[in-house]
N, C-alpha and C positions, 0 to 999 in steps of 0.2 A: 314709605320706607326709604326710598332713594334720597329724598330731600333731607331726612335726618342723617343718613350716612354721609351725604355730601357735607353737611354742616359740621359733623364731628370730624371728618377728615380735614376740613378747612381749619377748624380750631386747633387740631393736633399739629398740622404743618406750621401754622402761625406761631404756636408755642415753641416749636423747634427753631424757627427762624429768629425769634426774639432772643433765644439764649446765645446765638452767635453775635447779636448786635450789642449785647451788654459789654461795656468796657469801662474801666475805671481810669480816669486820667488824673495823675498826681503831678505836682510841681516839685522837682528835686534840684538841688544845687550841685554844681560841679565846677572845676577850674579849667579855664581855657589854656591849652598847652602853648599857645603863642604869646598872649598878653598877660597871662596869669591872673586875670580877673575872675571872680566868682560870678557865675551866671546861672540862671534858672532854665531848666528844660522841662517841657511837658512830656510825661512818660505814660504810655498806655500799659497798665499793669496786667491787662488780660493776656499779654504775650510775655511768657516767662524769660525768653532769651531773644535779644535784638542786637543788631549791629547796623549802623547807618551813619550818614554824614549830615551834619547840620552846621550852618555858618554861625560863628561867634556874633553875638549881638553887639559887642563892643568894637572888635577889630575887623570883623567880617571875613576872617580866615576860616577855611573848612576844617571842622573838628570831626574826627572819627569817634563815634560813641559806641561803646559796648555796654548794654544794659541787661542786668539780671534782676528779676523780681521774684521774691519768695513771700507770698502772702502780702503783708504790709511793708516788708523790708525791700528796699530798692538799692542796688549797687550800680554806680555809673563809673566806668573807666573812660578816660579821654586820651587821645593821642593825635599828633599831627597826621593829617590825611596821607602825606607822602611817606611817613615813617611806619604806619600801621601798628599792629599789636605784636 
């Protein structure tokens, strides 16, 4: 009995861990507030609200990103890091 209970507990815990590991990465376009180029960002839609800094792929300046995702819809706001939102 102990071996079956241990196996069931192991399977249950692994199923819980796997739900936290599932994420959907999508590529979305936004405009750099420094050079005004349209660039693509990889967005993890498993987190509904995010705010972070990523360098522009064109001019290398730090872009402050605010990302909101609702199902399949993703909204990206950009600002200069020093200016903030």
